[in-house]
Backbone as CSV, one residue per row, in Angstrom:
resi,resn,N_x,N_y,N_z,CA_x,CA_y,CA_z,C_x,C_y,C_z
1,MET,-6.879,-42.840,-77.649,-5.582,-42.784,-76.992,-5.552,-43.637,-75.725
2,LYS,-6.691,-44.131,-75.326,-6.725,-44.937,-74.114,-5.731,-46.094,-74.232
3,ASP,-4.929,-46.251,-73.206,-3.932,-47.329,-73.112,-2.797,-47.207,-74.125
4,GLN,-2.669,-46.075,-74.773,-1.563,-45.872,-75.711,-0.350,-45.340,-74.952
5,PRO,0.789,-46.002,-75.045,1.966,-45.522,-74.320,2.597,-44.278,-74.958
6,ASN,2.485,-44.127,-76.263,3.055,-42.971,-76.942,2.049,-41.827,-76.900
7,ARG,2.330,-40.817,-76.077,1.410,-39.698,-75.884,1.899,-38.433,-76.602
8,ARG,2.889,-38.566,-77.480,3.433,-37.413,-78.208,2.373,-36.825,-79.132
9,ALA,2.393,-35.492,-79.232,1.432,-34.802,-80.076,1.969,-33.419,-80.407
10,TYR,1.316,-32.754,-81.342,1.641,-31.360,-81.594,0.410,-30.640,-82.127
11,PHE,0.396,-29.337,-81.879,-0.589,-28.447,-82.482,0.092,-27.797,-83.672
12,ILE,-0.676,-27.533,-84.716,-0.135,-26.888,-85.904,-1.118,-25.828,-86.403
13,THR,-0.565,-24.719,-86.840,-1.333,-23.666,-87.506,-0.608,-23.331,-88.796
14,VAL,-1.350,-23.174,-89.870,-0.786,-22.734,-91.142,-1.615,-21.554,-91.639
15,LEU,-0.924,-20.442,-91.863,-1.555,-19.261,-92.456,-1.158,-19.203,-93.923
16,CYS,-2.082,-18.784,-94.746,-1.791,-18.598,-96.166,-2.091,-17.155,-96.540
17,TYR,-1.131,-16.543,-97.204,-1.280,-15.173,-97.692,-1.057,-15.215,-99.198
18,LYS,-1.993,-14.660,-99.937,-1.884,-14.673,-101.390,-1.754,-13.243,-101.888
19,ASP,-0.751,-13.029,-102.725,-0.566,-11.725,-103.349,-0.176,-11.936,-104.805
20,GLU,0.282,-10.868,-105.461,0.642,-10.982,-106.871,1.798,-11.960,-107.098
21,GLY,2.563,-12.231,-106.066,3.679,-13.170,-106.172,3.275,-14.616,-105.954
22,GLY,2.038,-14.841,-105.594,1.571,-16.203,-105.370,1.111,-16.427,-103.945
23,GLU,1.123,-17.675,-103.552,0.701,-18.056,-102.207,1.930,-18.215,-101.316
24,HIS,1.799,-17.752,-100.085,2.873,-17.836,-99.102,2.294,-18.492,-97.852
25,TYR,2.987,-19.513,-97.356,2.497,-20.269,-96.206,3.420,-20.049,-95.010
26,PHE,2.806,-19.950,-93.828,3.529,-19.696,-92.594,3.024,-20.681,-91.549
27,GLU,3.926,-21.559,-91.103,3.542,-22.655,-90.226,4.092,-22.450,-88.820
28,GLY,3.269,-22.755,-87.852,3.694,-22.771,-86.461,3.334,-24.109,-85.839
29,ARG,4.245,-24.642,-85.040,3.992,-25.911,-84.343,4.458,-25.795,-82.906
30,VAL,3.762,-26.503,-82.045,4.213,-26.658,-80.665,4.066,-28.143,-80.326
31,TYR,5.169,-28.725,-79.860,5.222,-30.151,-79.553,5.019,-30.380,-78.066
32,GLY,4.477,-31.543,-77.740,4.286,-31.877,-76.339,3.737,-33.276,-76.190
33,ASN,3.050,-33.480,-75.073,2.474,-34.784,-74.745,1.038,-34.613,-74.280
34,LEU,0.227,-35.637,-74.525,-1.142,-35.658,-74.043,-1.184,-36.341,-72.680
35,THR,-1.903,-35.718,-71.750,-2.073,-36.306,-70.427,-3.187,-37.348,-70.487
36,LYS,-3.290,-38.144,-69.437,-4.372,-39.128,-69.358,-5.576,-38.573,-68.607
37,GLU,-5.385,-37.408,-67.981,-6.464,-36.757,-67.248,-6.568,-35.303,-67.697
38,VAL,-7.694,-34.693,-67.394,-7.955,-33.296,-67.736,-7.432,-32.398,-66.616
39,PHE,-6.687,-31.340,-67.002,-6.152,-30.380,-66.041,-6.394,-28.969,-66.546
40,GLY,-6.953,-28.120,-65.704,-7.106,-26.712,-66.048,-8.491,-26.351,-66.536
41,GLU,-8.753,-25.057,-66.501,-10.067,-24.530,-66.845,-10.042,-23.631,-68.080
42,GLU,-8.866,-23.179,-68.474,-8.760,-22.214,-69.569,-8.663,-22.936,-70.911
43,GLY,-8.768,-22.152,-71.972,-8.576,-22.702,-73.309,-9.778,-23.487,-73.787
44,PHE,-9.555,-24.268,-74.827,-10.628,-25.054,-75.436,-10.003,-26.241,-76.147
45,GLY,-10.842,-27.110,-76.648,-10.348,-28.257,-77.402,-9.460,-29.149,-76.563
46,TYR,-8.247,-29.371,-77.048,-7.308,-30.260,-76.372,-6.451,-29.562,-75.315
47,ASP,-6.659,-28.268,-75.094,-5.833,-27.521,-74.131,-5.735,-28.194,-72.757
48,PRO,-6.813,-28.778,-72.208,-6.720,-29.385,-70.877,-5.925,-30.692,-70.807
49,ILE,-5.553,-31.234,-71.966,-4.785,-32.490,-71.942,-3.454,-32.381,-72.684
50,PHE,-3.038,-31.172,-73.043,-1.800,-30.994,-73.796,-0.776,-30.238,-72.963
51,VAL,0.376,-30.887,-72.712,1.494,-30.270,-71.997,2.617,-30.039,-73.004
52,PRO,2.936,-28.768,-73.298,4.014,-28.500,-74.249,5.371,-28.936,-73.700
53,ASP,6.270,-29.293,-74.605,7.631,-29.659,-74.201,8.233,-28.561,-73.330
54,ASP,9.015,-28.962,-72.331,9.709,-28.069,-71.405,8.773,-27.359,-70.433
55,TYR,7.533,-27.805,-70.317,6.570,-27.230,-69.375,5.963,-28.342,-68.528
56,ASN,5.424,-27.962,-67.375,4.777,-28.921,-66.479,3.281,-28.663,-66.357
57,LEU,2.763,-27.719,-67.133,1.349,-27.370,-67.104,0.716,-27.635,-68.464
58,THR,-0.572,-27.952,-68.444,-1.300,-28.030,-69.712,-1.549,-26.613,-70.208
59,PHE,-1.898,-26.485,-71.471,-2.277,-25.174,-72.005,-3.434,-24.585,-71.193
60,ALA,-4.349,-25.428,-70.734,-5.520,-24.960,-69.989,-5.163,-24.450,-68.597
61,GLU,-3.992,-24.805,-68.098,-3.545,-24.328,-66.786,-2.723,-23.050,-66.888
62,MET,-2.268,-22.711,-68.066,-1.400,-21.545,-68.251,-2.214,-20.254,-68.318
63,GLN,-1.561,-19.174,-67.928,-2.125,-17.855,-68.153,-2.095,-17.601,-69.665
64,PRO,-3.083,-16.885,-70.182,-3.118,-16.652,-71.630,-1.822,-16.056,-72.185
65,GLU,-1.196,-15.142,-71.451,0.038,-14.521,-71.931,1.150,-15.553,-72.094
66,GLU,1.228,-16.478,-71.141,2.252,-17.519,-71.195,2.001,-18.459,-72.375
67,LYS,0.768,-18.886,-72.536,0.419,-19.777,-73.642,0.683,-19.103,-74.983
68,ASN,0.312,-17.829,-75.102,0.469,-17.127,-76.373,1.925,-16.955,-76.775
69,LYS,2.841,-16.945,-75.824,4.269,-16.824,-76.152,4.783,-18.043,-76.909
70,ILE,4.186,-19.204,-76.654,4.716,-20.443,-77.238,3.728,-21.132,-78.183
71,SER,2.579,-20.532,-78.409,1.543,-21.224,-79.172,1.892,-21.351,-80.654
72,HIS,1.293,-22.331,-81.267,1.441,-22.551,-82.706,0.871,-21.386,-83.498
73,ARG,-0.168,-20.776,-82.980,-0.772,-19.628,-83.672,0.167,-18.430,-83.661
74,SER,0.753,-18.159,-82.494,1.644,-16.996,-82.414,2.903,-17.202,-83.248
75,GLU,3.390,-18.432,-83.336,4.568,-18.711,-84.161,4.265,-18.471,-85.642
76,ALA,3.113,-18.960,-86.106,2.741,-18.753,-87.508,2.527,-17.266,-87.793
77,LEU,1.882,-16.568,-86.876,1.639,-15.142,-87.065,2.941,-14.350,-87.074
78,LYS,3.881,-14.706,-86.181,5.182,-14.028,-86.162,5.899,-14.205,-87.493
79,LYS,5.872,-15.411,-88.046,6.502,-15.657,-89.343,5.844,-14.819,-90.440
80,PHE,4.523,-14.709,-90.398,3.803,-13.905,-91.380,4.173,-12.430,-91.249
81,LEU,4.192,-11.914,-90.018,4.548,-10.514,-89.800,5.997,-10.237,-90.206
82,ASP,6.902,-11.183,-89.914,8.291,-11.035,-90.354,8.368,-10.964,-91.887
83,PHE,7.578,-11.787,-92.553,7.526,-11.785,-94.017,7.068,-10.424,-94.527
84,LEU,5.993,-9.909,-93.950,5.501,-8.594,-94.374,6.535,-7.509,-94.132
85,ASN,7.182,-7.539,-92.983,8.211,-6.542,-92.673,9.385,-6.638,-93.634
86,SER,9.757,-7.851,-94.024,10.892,-8.025,-94.933,10.594,-7.472,-96.320
87,ARG,9.332,-7.300,-96.608,8.909,-6.776,-97.909,8.504,-5.314,-97.826
88,GLY,8.829,-4.683,-96.687,8.510,-3.277,-96.525,7.084,-3.012,-96.113
89,GLY,6.400,-4.049,-95.646,5.019,-3.875,-95.191,4.938,-3.088,-93.906
90,VAL,3.813,-2.546,-93.658,3.592,-1.770,-92.441,2.940,-2.695,-91.419
91,VAL,3.642,-2.902,-90.299,3.110,-3.757,-89.236,3.214,-3.023,-87.930
């Protein structure tokens, strides 16, 4: 990414649940930009260089509760839980 002007990126999570009806996929994405420097101490991987859209902090600078509200993982999990609830599942 060095010297690349386009710093757009996204994180993606896909959960797969298989039952008698087949496979069901639940996707979560969070869009943002990659910084040119490392910021923050929390998280792992690309968290110190990823700033989600509409935020001024990297994932590594956010409190875990704040990050979890907008994360790709929580979005995919919410979709999965909504699916289970719509089918009468216990959540």
